[in-house]
C-alpha positions as CSV (number, residue, x, y, z in Angstrom):
1,M,20.1,-16.3,-3.4
2,D,18.6,-17.3,-0.3
3,E,16.9,-19.6,1.0
4,L,13.6,-17.9,1.8
5,T,14.0,-15.8,-2.0
6,R,13.8,-19.8,-3.4
7,Q,11.2,-21.0,-2.4
8,L,8.7,-18.0,-2.9
9,R,7.5,-19.3,-5.7
10,R,3.9,-18.6,-6.0
11,R,3.7,-15.4,-6.7
12,E,2.3,-14.1,-10.0
13,F,5.2,-11.9,-11.3
14,L,7.8,-14.7,-10.3
15,K,6.1,-17.0,-13.0
16,L,6.2,-13.2,-15.7
17,A,10.0,-12.6,-14.4
18,G,10.6,-16.6,-15.3
19,A,9.0,-16.4,-18.8
20,V,11.1,-14.1,-19.5
21,G,14.2,-15.1,-18.1
22,A,17.6,-13.9,-18.3
23,T,18.3,-9.9,-16.6
24,A,17.6,-7.9,-19.6
25,G,14.2,-10.2,-20.0
26,L,13.4,-8.7,-17.1
27,G,14.2,-5.3,-17.6
28,A,11.6,-5.9,-20.7
29,F,9.3,-7.5,-18.0
30,L,9.7,-4.6,-15.8
31,A,8.6,-2.1,-18.9
32,A,5.8,-3.8,-20.3
33,C,4.4,-4.6,-17.0
34,G,5.0,-0.6,-16.0
35,A,3.0,0.0,-18.9
36,S,0.3,-2.1,-18.5
37,T,0.0,-1.6,-14.4
38,A,-0.4,1.9,-14.6
39,S,-3.2,2.2,-17.4
40,T,-4.8,-0.2,-14.9
41,A,-4.0,2.4,-11.7
42,A,-4.9,5.3,-13.9
43,S,-8.7,3.6,-14.5
44,A,-9.5,2.5,-10.6
45,V,-8.3,6.3,-10.1
46,A,-10.9,7.7,-13.0
47,S,-14.0,5.6,-11.2
48,A,-12.7,6.7,-7.7
49,A,-12.4,10.3,-8.8
50,P,-15.7,11.3,-9.5
51,S,-16.7,10.4,-5.8
52,A,-14.5,12.6,-4.7
53,A,-15.9,16.0,-2.9
54,P,-16.6,18.7,-5.5
55,S,-13.1,20.3,-4.1
56,M,-11.2,17.7,-5.6
57,A,-13.1,16.5,-8.4
58,P,-11.1,15.0,-11.4
59,T,-9.8,18.6,-12.8
60,A,-9.4,20.2,-9.5
61,A,-6.6,17.1,-8.6
62,A,-5.5,17.8,-12.0
63,S,-5.2,21.1,-11.7
64,A,-3.6,21.0,-7.6
65,A,-1.0,18.5,-9.9
66,A,0.0,21.2,-12.2
67,S,0.3,24.3,-9.8
68,V,2.3,22.1,-7.4
69,A,4.3,21.4,-10.5
70,A,4.8,24.7,-11.7
71,S,5.9,25.9,-8.3
72,V,8.7,23.6,-7.9
73,A,9.6,23.6,-11.4
74,P,14.1,23.9,-10.5
75,T,16.7,25.1,-12.6
76,P,17.9,23.0,-15.4
77,G,18.3,19.4,-13.2
78,P,17.9,15.8,-14.1
79,T,15.3,15.1,-16.3
80,G,14.3,11.2,-17.2
81,T,12.2,8.4,-16.7
82,F,12.7,5.6,-13.8
83,N,11.6,2.7,-12.7
84,W,8.7,3.0,-9.3
85,L,7.9,-0.4,-8.3
86,T,4.6,0.9,-5.9
87,W,0.7,0.1,-4.7
88,S,-1.5,1.7,-7.0
89,D,-2.7,4.8,-4.0
90,H,0.4,6.0,-4.3
91,W,0.2,8.3,-7.5
92,Y,-3.0,9.5,-9.8
93,Q,-2.4,10.1,-13.5
94,A,-2.9,14.0,-13.3
95,E,-0.3,13.9,-10.9
96,L,2.3,12.1,-12.5
97,D,1.3,13.9,-16.2
98,N,2.3,18.1,-15.0
99,I,5.0,16.9,-13.0
100,K,6.6,15.7,-16.3
101,A,5.2,18.9,-18.2
102,A,7.6,21.1,-15.4
103,I,10.5,19.1,-15.1
104,N,10.7,16.3,-17.5
105,I,10.8,13.9,-15.2
106,S,8.5,10.8,-15.5
107,A,8.1,7.7,-14.1
108,N,7.5,4.4,-15.3
109,V,4.7,2.5,-12.4
110,T,4.6,-1.8,-12.2
111,S,2.2,-2.2,-9.0
112,F,2.5,-5.5,-6.7
113,S,0.1,-6.8,-3.3
114,D,1.9,-7.9,-0.9
115,N,5.3,-6.8,0.7
116,I,6.8,-10.4,-0.3
117,D,6.4,-9.7,-3.8
118,A,8.1,-6.6,-3.9
119,Y,11.2,-7.8,-1.7
120,T,11.3,-10.8,-4.1
121,K,11.6,-8.7,-7.5
122,I,14.3,-6.0,-6.0
123,Q,16.4,-9.3,-5.0
124,Q,16.4,-10.6,-8.6
125,V,16.0,-7.5,-10.6
126,G,18.2,-5.1,-8.2
127,G,18.9,-1.7,-10.0
128,Q,16.4,-2.1,-12.7
129,V,13.7,-0.6,-10.0
130,D,15.2,2.8,-8.8
131,M,12.0,3.7,-6.3
132,V,10.2,0.9,-4.7
133,S,7.1,1.3,-2.0
134,G,7.3,-0.8,1.0
135,D,5.6,-1.4,4.9
136,A,6.9,-0.8,8.2
137,L,9.3,-2.8,9.1
138,W,10.3,-4.5,6.3
139,V,11.6,-1.2,5.5
140,P,14.4,-2.2,7.5
141,H,14.7,-5.8,6.8
142,Y,15.4,-3.9,3.1
143,Y,18.0,-2.2,4.4
144,E,19.6,-5.3,6.4
145,S,19.8,-7.2,2.9
146,Q,22.1,-3.7,1.4
147,L,18.7,-3.8,-1.0
148,I,18.0,0.4,-0.6
149,D,20.2,2.9,0.6
150,P,19.4,5.7,3.3
151,F,19.7,9.6,3.0
152,D,18.9,12.1,4.6
153,I,15.3,12.4,4.8
154,N,15.2,16.7,6.0
155,S,17.9,17.6,3.1
156,L,14.3,17.3,1.2
157,Q,12.5,21.2,1.3
158,V,8.8,19.1,1.3
159,A,9.9,17.1,4.1
160,S,9.3,20.0,6.1
161,Q,5.5,19.4,5.4
162,L,5.6,15.7,7.2
163,Y,3.9,15.2,10.9
164,S,7.4,15.5,13.1
165,V,6.8,11.9,14.3
166,A,7.0,10.4,10.2
167,R,10.6,12.1,10.5
168,A,12.0,9.8,13.2
169,F,10.5,6.1,13.8
170,S,13.3,4.3,15.4
171,I,12.7,1.4,12.7
172,W,13.0,3.9,10.1
173,T,16.3,5.7,11.5
174,T,19.8,4.1,11.0
175,P,23.1,6.5,11.5
176,A,23.4,6.4,7.3
177,G,20.3,8.0,7.2
178,Y,16.5,8.2,7.2
179,L,15.2,4.6,5.1
180,G,12.3,5.4,3.2
181,Y,10.4,9.1,2.6
182,P,7.6,8.3,4.8
183,N,4.0,7.9,2.7
184,G,0.3,6.9,4.5
185,W,-0.6,4.3,7.3
186,S,-3.4,2.7,8.4
187,P,-5.0,-0.5,10.4
188,V,-6.6,-3.0,9.2
189,Q,-10.4,-3.2,10.0
190,I,-13.9,-5.1,9.0
191,T,-16.6,-3.9,6.8
192,Y,-20.0,-5.3,6.6
193,D,-23.0,-5.2,4.5
194,P,-25.8,-4.7,7.2
195,A,-27.8,-5.6,4.3
196,H,-26.7,-9.0,4.4
197,V,-24.9,-9.2,7.7
198,T,-25.9,-10.0,10.9
199,A,-25.2,-6.9,13.2
200,G,-23.0,-6.6,15.6
201,A,-19.6,-8.6,14.2
202,D,-16.9,-7.5,16.3
203,S,-13.8,-10.3,15.6
204,W,-12.0,-11.4,12.7
205,Q,-14.9,-14.7,13.4
206,L,-16.9,-13.2,11.1
207,L,-14.7,-14.0,8.1
208,L,-15.0,-17.7,9.2
209,D,-19.4,-17.5,9.2
210,P,-19.8,-20.3,6.7
211,K,-23.3,-18.3,5.9
212,Y,-21.4,-15.8,3.8
213,K,-19.5,-18.1,1.0
214,K,-18.4,-16.7,-1.3
215,R,-18.8,-13.6,0.3
216,V,-15.4,-12.7,1.7
217,I,-12.9,-11.0,0.0
218,V,-9.2,-9.8,1.3
219,E,-6.2,-8.7,-0.5
220,D,-3.7,-11.0,-1.8
221,Q,-1.2,-10.8,0.8
222,P,-0.7,-13.8,2.0
223,V,1.6,-13.0,4.9
224,E,-0.8,-10.2,5.7
225,I,-3.9,-13.3,5.8
226,M,-1.9,-15.5,8.1
227,A,-1.5,-13.1,10.5
228,Y,-5.2,-12.0,10.9
229,M,-6.5,-16.0,11.2
230,G,-3.4,-15.4,13.8
231,K,-4.9,-12.6,15.3
232,A,-8.5,-14.7,14.9
233,A,-6.6,-17.4,17.0
234,G,-5.2,-15.0,20.0
235,V,-1.5,-15.3,18.7
236,K,0.2,-12.0,20.4
237,D,3.0,-11.6,17.5
238,P,1.7,-13.4,14.0
239,Y,4.6,-12.4,12.4
240,N,6.9,-14.4,14.1
241,M,4.3,-17.4,15.6
242,T,5.4,-20.8,16.9
243,A,4.5,-24.2,14.3
244,D,1.7,-24.7,17.5
245,E,0.3,-21.3,16.7
246,I,0.6,-21.9,12.6
247,A,-1.2,-24.5,12.7
248,Q,-4.0,-23.0,14.4
249,A,-3.9,-19.7,11.9
250,K,-3.5,-22.8,9.3
251,A,-6.8,-23.8,10.4
252,L,-8.7,-21.1,10.9
253,L,-7.2,-20.3,6.8
254,V,-9.0,-23.7,5.8
255,Q,-12.3,-22.8,7.3
256,L,-12.0,-19.6,5.1
257,K,-11.1,-20.5,2.0
258,P,-14.7,-21.3,1.0
259,N,-16.0,-18.0,2.0
260,I,-13.9,-16.2,0.0
261,L,-15.1,-14.1,-3.0
262,R,-11.6,-13.7,-4.6
263,L,-8.1,-12.6,-3.0
264,A,-8.0,-8.5,-4.4
265,P,-4.7,-7.9,-6.5
266,Q,-5.7,-4.6,-4.8
267,N,-7.4,-2.4,-3.1
268,T,-9.4,-0.5,-5.2
269,D,-11.0,-4.1,-6.4
270,T,-12.3,-4.5,-2.8
271,I,-13.9,-1.1,-2.8
272,A,-14.9,-2.4,-5.8
273,A,-16.4,-5.9,-5.3
274,L,-18.4,-4.2,-2.0
275,K,-19.9,-2.1,-4.3
276,N,-21.4,-3.6,-6.3
277,G,-22.5,-6.4,-4.3
278,E,-20.7,-9.4,-4.7
279,A,-18.6,-9.1,-1.5
280,W,-20.1,-8.7,1.8
281,I,-17.3,-8.8,3.7
282,A,-13.9,-7.4,3.4
283,T,-10.9,-6.5,5.6
284,I,-9.8,-2.6,4.5
285,N,-7.8,0.0,5.0
286,L,-9.5,3.3,7.2
287,G,-12.1,4.7,4.9
288,A,-12.4,2.3,2.2
289,D,-15.9,2.3,3.1
290,I,-16.7,6.0,2.5
291,S,-15.3,5.1,-0.8
292,V,-17.6,2.5,-1.4
293,K,-20.4,4.5,-0.1
294,N,-19.2,7.9,-2.0
295,Q,-19.0,5.6,-5.6
296,G,-23.0,4.6,-5.1
297,G,-22.3,1.7,-3.1
298,P,-24.0,0.4,0.3
299,E,-23.7,2.4,3.8
300,L,-21.2,-0.4,5.4
301,T,-20.4,-1.1,9.1
302,T,-16.6,-1.0,10.3
303,F,-15.0,-2.1,13.0
304,T,-11.6,-2.7,14.9
305,P,-11.6,-6.2,16.1
306,K,-12.0,-7.0,19.6
307,E,-8.7,-9.5,18.7
308,G,-6.3,-6.7,18.3
309,T,-4.9,-5.6,14.4
310,I,-2.3,-5.4,12.7
311,G,-1.7,-1.9,10.6
312,W,0.9,-0.9,7.7
313,M,3.3,2.1,7.2
314,D,4.7,2.7,4.3
315,S,8.0,4.3,2.7
316,E,9.3,5.2,-0.3
317,M,12.6,3.5,-0.8
318,I,15.8,4.6,-2.9
319,V,17.0,1.1,-4.4
320,H,20.5,0.3,-4.5
321,G,22.3,0.5,-7.7
322,G,19.2,1.9,-9.3
323,G,20.4,3.3,-12.5
324,N,18.0,6.5,-12.1
325,T,18.0,7.6,-9.0
326,N,19.3,10.8,-9.0
327,L,16.0,11.7,-10.9
328,L,14.4,10.3,-7.3
329,M,14.9,13.4,-5.5
330,P,13.6,15.8,-7.4
331,F,10.8,13.9,-8.4
332,L,9.9,13.3,-4.4
333,E,9.6,17.5,-4.4
334,A,7.1,17.6,-6.7
335,H,5.4,14.4,-5.9
336,E,5.2,15.2,-1.8
337,Q,3.9,18.5,-2.0
338,A,1.2,18.7,0.2
339,E,-1.7,20.0,-2.6
340,N,-1.3,16.4,-4.7
341,V,-1.1,14.8,-1.0
342,A,-4.3,15.9,-0.4
343,A,-5.7,15.5,-3.3
344,N,-4.6,11.8,-2.9
345,F,-6.6,11.8,0.1
346,M,-9.4,12.5,-1.6
347,I,-9.3,10.3,-4.7
348,N,-7.7,7.0,-2.0
349,K,-9.2,8.1,1.3
350,R,-7.0,7.2,3.7
351,P,-4.6,9.2,6.4
352,L,-0.6,10.9,5.1
353,F,1.9,11.9,7.0
354,N,2.1,15.5,5.5
355,E,0.6,17.2,8.1
356,K,0.6,21.0,5.5
357,A,-2.4,19.0,3.3
358,Y,-4.0,18.2,6.5
359,K,-4.6,21.3,7.6
360,L,-5.5,22.6,3.3
361,L,-7.8,19.5,3.3
362,I,-9.0,21.8,6.9
363,N,-9.7,25.0,4.6
364,Q,-11.1,23.2,2.1
365,G,-13.8,21.5,3.8
366,Q,-13.3,18.5,4.6
367,Q,-11.7,18.3,8.5
368,E,-14.4,15.9,9.0
369,L,-13.8,13.7,6.5
370,A,-10.2,13.9,7.6
371,D,-10.4,13.5,11.5
372,H,-12.4,10.2,10.3
373,M,-9.8,8.8,8.9
374,L,-7.8,9.1,12.0
375,Y,-5.2,11.6,9.6
376,N,-4.5,14.6,12.5
377,K,-3.3,11.6,14.6
378,P,-0.2,9.5,13.1
379,E,0.7,8.8,16.3
380,T,-1.6,5.8,16.1
381,V,1.2,3.8,13.9
382,N,2.5,3.1,17.3
383,T,-0.2,1.2,18.6
384,M,-0.9,-1.0,16.0
385,T,1.0,-4.6,15.3
386,L,3.4,-3.3,12.7
387,K,3.6,-5.1,9.0
388,G,6.9,-7.0,8.4
389,P,9.1,-9.8,8.0
390,G,9.7,-12.2,11.1
391,S,10.8,-15.8,12.3
392,S,7.8,-17.5,10.6
393,T,7.4,-15.4,7.5
394,Q,8.8,-18.5,5.2
395,A,6.4,-21.5,7.0
396,V,3.1,-19.0,7.3
397,I,4.2,-19.0,3.6
398,A,3.9,-22.2,2.5
399,A,0.9,-23.0,5.3
400,F,-0.9,-20.7,3.0
401,N,0.0,-22.2,-0.4
402,D,-1.4,-25.7,0.8
403,V,-5.0,-23.9,1.6
404,F,-4.6,-21.7,-1.5
405,G,-1.8,-23.3,-3.7
406,A,0.9,-22.1,-5.0
């Protein structure tokens, strides 16, 4: 274990992993987390689904998943259960249920918040996880650390449904193969309730205004929160900050802390807090404001900060040494079908890389919504400061812990 790993001990999953101890215990921990987080995420999807347009109401999403599962049912192949470390918006329960019924492959899902959480967990438990999700520059970092295996993305028939740009990102391309199966993307924006917040905000400074004590919510991602503060301070590269730049970002973090209602473990928690009025201001991905409105919450005002923003594009990676990796390609062939992706879009409201799913959304009368989310402009990812580890990762986590507590 390297020095960085030894010092990243604030995260809750490490506390839990420490409690169970040895490798066998960690396996039990993964199984237990899979059960609890799958239940949590399923509840989140259930609460979000009624807001979907009629063409993708829960029963329609379930029907889409069933149709896909039936259409991709293969000749007899590998069956069983694999362990998947991911975010709650990468799947929905009806889809997993129907894939299991069709091809007898199940996903034991464990959720996480920050990329560093998942990276450190994979360092700890290795092949006890089979597939892990990760953002942008974190993906090659996994590869450089020999934690994932590249693969031929074009060996998957479903990959032909992707936008071509998604199959050719240079940061995910190696001589040995592609590093991850592309899922979704978004720039980070700020949204606020104009009933409570002064109109006209266009800067990261809104998060720091003392008028909004305990009314701001951000996702529990220390590296990203420090990147936001870096952007607010005018730092050009918030993932490779100098000591002086980290000090500037930390000073702004001190200003931010009194305004934080709580650090949200998932984007669904952010949406819920905005919907019920607990939070007036939040950092969000594309489309979260629409989800709040569709679930009966206020109509929010959303902007991209004038200082610039960061963004993510995520993928599914094959963990090196996973005991069930033979299940992953058949699973991805079913999971990534356009019907499932379109249903997922209607539930979670953010752009995805499946071009065929975009065409389905147009046919379903959802083009205006999809275009609002920039679904048809995946090249936008090339204009963002992408999430990833950098030379200052360890130092910014230490700075965050100084302010928010280890």
